[in-house]
C-alpha positions as CSV (number, residue, x, y, z in Angstrom):
1,X,107.1,114.4,76.6
2,X,105.8,115.0,80.2
3,X,102.1,115.3,80.9
4,X,100.0,116.1,83.9
5,X,96.8,114.0,84.4
6,X,94.0,115.1,86.7
7,X,91.0,113.0,87.3
8,X,87.8,113.1,89.4
9,X,85.8,110.0,90.0
10,X,82.2,110.5,89.1
11,X,80.3,110.2,92.4
12,X,77.9,107.6,91.1
13,X,80.9,105.4,90.1
14,X,82.9,105.6,93.4
15,X,82.6,102.0,94.3
16,X,83.2,100.6,90.8
17,X,86.2,102.9,90.3
18,X,87.8,101.9,93.5
19,X,87.2,98.2,92.7
20,X,88.8,98.6,89.2
21,X,91.7,100.5,90.6
22,X,92.3,97.8,93.3
23,X,92.0,95.0,90.6
24,X,94.2,96.6,88.0
25,X,96.4,99.2,89.7
26,X,95.6,101.5,86.8
27,X,99.0,100.5,85.4
28,X,99.8,102.4,82.2
29,X,100.8,100.6,79.0
30,X,104.3,100.1,77.8
31,X,105.8,103.5,76.8
32,X,104.4,105.4,79.7
33,X,106.3,106.0,82.9
34,X,104.4,107.5,85.9
35,X,106.8,109.9,87.7
36,X,104.4,110.8,90.6
37,X,100.9,109.9,91.6
38,X,98.7,111.6,94.2
39,X,95.2,111.2,95.6
40,X,92.8,113.7,97.2
41,X,90.7,111.2,99.2
42,X,88.2,113.9,100.2
43,X,86.6,113.9,96.8
44,X,88.2,110.9,95.0
45,X,90.3,113.0,92.7
46,X,93.9,113.1,92.0
47,X,96.8,113.9,89.7
48,X,99.8,112.3,88.2
49,X,102.8,113.4,86.2
50,X,104.0,111.0,83.6
51,X,106.2,110.7,80.5
52,X,105.1,109.2,77.3
53,X,106.7,108.8,73.9
54,X,103.5,108.1,72.0
55,X,100.2,110.0,72.2
56,X,98.2,106.9,71.2
57,X,99.5,105.1,74.3
58,X,98.1,107.9,76.5
59,X,94.7,107.6,74.8
60,X,94.8,103.8,75.2
61,X,95.5,104.1,78.9
62,X,92.8,106.6,79.7
63,X,90.1,105.3,77.5
64,X,89.7,102.4,80.0
65,X,88.7,105.0,82.7
66,X,86.4,107.5,80.8
67,X,83.3,105.5,81.8
68,X,84.0,106.1,85.5
69,X,86.2,109.3,85.8
70,X,86.5,112.7,84.3
71,X,90.1,112.9,83.0
72,X,92.1,115.9,81.8
73,X,95.6,115.6,80.3
74,X,97.9,118.5,79.8
75,X,101.3,118.5,78.2
76,X,103.8,120.2,80.6
77,X,107.4,121.3,80.6
78,X,110.0,122.0,83.3
79,X,111.5,125.3,84.2
80,X,114.7,124.2,82.5
81,X,112.7,123.3,79.3
82,X,111.1,126.8,79.3
83,X,114.4,128.5,79.9
84,X,115.8,126.8,76.8
85,X,112.8,127.7,74.7
86,X,113.0,131.4,75.8
87,X,116.8,131.6,75.4
């Protein structure tokens, strides 16, 4: 399943979040493939589209960032997927 992740770094955590990102790369666990990843450097927010086969892997990935960021994960589908659903 595809997901969209949006995040915003809490202002008071800016330096710690950047340091963690530089140290870890925020790499997802096995079973998650990041398809695209973008930053809005004006307010240290961003979004990514990824695929995951297991919801628990998504939770494991993001739990490491909830102390520094506000994260929102939304399941998404493509136009083709929606077309098939509505057919």
